N, C-alpha and C positions, 0 to 999 in steps of 0.2 A: 111311280112311287118307289122309293128305294128303302132299304133296311140297313140300319147301323146298330152296333151292339157295344155297350160299355165294356171295356176290357177288364174292369175291376170286379163288377158284380154280374156281368153277362146279361144285364137288362137290355131288351131290344126296343128300338125306337124307329118309327117311320119318318122319313125326311124327304124333303123336296130339293130339287136343284137350286131353287131360289134361296132356301134357308142356308144351304151350304155355302153359296157364294157370298151371302151377306156378311159373314164374319170369318171367312177363310176356313170354315169347317170346324172351328174350335167351339166346343159345347161343354156343359157341365151336366153330369148325370143327376137326375132328380131323385134317385134312390140312395146312392152312396156318396153323392156330391163330388165324385172324381171328375177332373177336367181331362178331356181327351179329344183327339182329332177324329171327327166322325167320318172324314173322307177315307182315312186309312182302314176303317172297319166296315166299309160299304159292302153290301151284297144285295141281290135281288130279294124283294119282299116275298116270302112264302105265305100262301094262304093260311096255313095252320097257325102262323104266328100273329096274324093281323089282329085277332081279338085281344091279345095280351100286350100290344104295343101302345106307346103314347106319342103324340106329336111334339116336335121341338117348338119352343116359343121363339119367334124371329125377332122380337123387339129388343133383346139385350145381347151384348157381345158374347157373354158366356152364361147361358141360362137354360135350364130345364126345370120348369116349375115343380115345387113339392106337390104331393097329392092334395087336391082342393079340400078333401075331407079333414085334413089335419090343421088347416088354417084357423078355424074357430077355436080349436083346443089350444093352439099356441097363443092366440089373442087372449083367451080366458086366463091362462096361466100367467101371462104378462100382466094382465089387469090385477090379478090376485097379488102378484109380487109387489107392484107399486102401491097397492092399498096397504099391504102389510108393512112396507117401508114407511109409508106416511104415518101409520099408527105408531110404529117404533120411534120415529123421530119426534112425534108428539109426546109420547111417554118420556123420552129422554129429556126433552125441554122441560116438562112439568117437574120431573124429579130433580134435575140439576139446574133449574132456572136461576137460583141464587148464585151458584158457582159460575155459570156462564156470564151473568151480569158483573161478577167480581173480576173475572179474567178479561172481559171486554167491556169496560165501563162506557165506551162510546155507544154501545148497543142498548144501554139501559132504557132510554125513552121508547125505542121500538119494542123492546121486550115487555115493558110495562103496559104499553098499548095493547099488545097481543094478550097479555095476561088478563087485562080488564075484560076482554071479550069472552074469555073462558072462565071467569070468576075466580081468579087466583091472585096472589100478591107475590112480589119479589122482595124478600126480606134482606136487609143490609147484613153484611158479615158481622160476626160477634167474636172476635179473637181477643179476649181480655188480656192475653199475654203480651199483646202488642200495644196496649194502652197503659201509659205510665202516669203515676201521680208524682210529678216532678218536685212539687213543694206544697206545703200547706201550713196554715197558721190560725190560731184561735186566740182572740183578744177581746177584752171587755170593750163595749162600745161607749166611748167617752160621752156621747151626747144622749144616749138612751139607756142608762143603767136600769136594771141589771142585764140588759141584752148583751149577747156576745156576737162578734163578727167572725165568721169563718171565711178564709180566703184559700184558694187552692189553684194550682196550675196543672192542667192535664195535657198530655201529648199523645197523639195517635202516630205510632211509629210504622204502621202498616203502609205499604205502597198503594193502598186502595181505601176508599171511604168505608167507614164502619158506623154501626149504630152507636149512639151516645150511651155510655154506661150509666148504671144506677150508682148512687153514692150511699154508703152506709156509715153513719156517724154515731159513735158511742162516746158519751160524756162520762167521765169518771170523777169520783169524790173519795176522800180518805175515810176508811172505817175507823173503829175504835182503836185499832192497832197501827193506824197510819198507813195502811195499804190501800191503794187505789182500787175501787170497786165500781163497776158500771152502774150508773143511776138513770141515764136516759139513753135510749137507742132510737134512732130515727133513720128511715130510708127515704132518699130523695130521688124521684124519677126524673128523667131528663127535662120534662116539661115544667118541673118545679124549680130547677136551677138555671135553665137556659133563658137568655133574653128573648123577648117576643120576636125580635128581628131575625133570629136564627131559624133556618128552614130545617126542621128535624128530618123530613123525608130525604133530603139530600145527604144527610149523615155527617159524621165527624170527618172532615176532609183528610185525605191522605197526607201524612207528614205534617198535620195541622196541630195547632195549639189552641187551648181554651182556658180562659181565666174564669173562675167561679167565685162568687161572693154570696154568702148566705147570712141572714140575720136570725139568731136563735134566742129563745127565751128559756133559760134553765129553771125558772121558778125559784123555789127555795133551796135548790140543791147547791151545795158548796163545791162547785166544779173546780177540779185541780188539774185535769188532763183530758185528753181525748184520743180516739183512734178513728182513722178514716180509711175506708176500703172502697175499691171500685169493683163492680161485678155486673154480670148480665143475668137477669132472672131466667 
């Protein structure tokens, strides 16, 4: 049995001739991880040092195992790290799920399926500044007086699908001084003005257009004008 010593940290190791021949004498210190040539630092093993030495492992080209007692600690810390990373990724998905679906629309089906498993929903974006009321008109219905017909053209200018907006319609009539005053105000949710064939869950398509037609009953009000707004509640 021969003795070699790490030139960096002076840790001593017992080695055999077979170990040195296997890899040309190149080894890695298990304490400081320095790579050195064990042949160049060979000496006879002194009895006083035998209790403090470790054997070289012959199965790797450059290898001296770390102390076995440290392996469970390294594994435990690695497991804690990956669990913490998984929790962090889960929280990030939950908080930013709508933004992720907006930025990567092709992922929406998979994201919705994952969300169903954890009891959440992925809401469609609601950027009202990107939804335009391009035109609108209010006219008496020739066939069903005194009903009024409202027509409007909406456009989603966003490069992504959005939730359909609510419509707020205010009908006005002249007061005693001839000034228009609001007499009827009504809010229409998307399900009230969209055709049944439209899939609300899919949203207002990116760069899409929507034609809206509503039939209104003003009652006895002498309607002379109207105001129409788009908004998200």
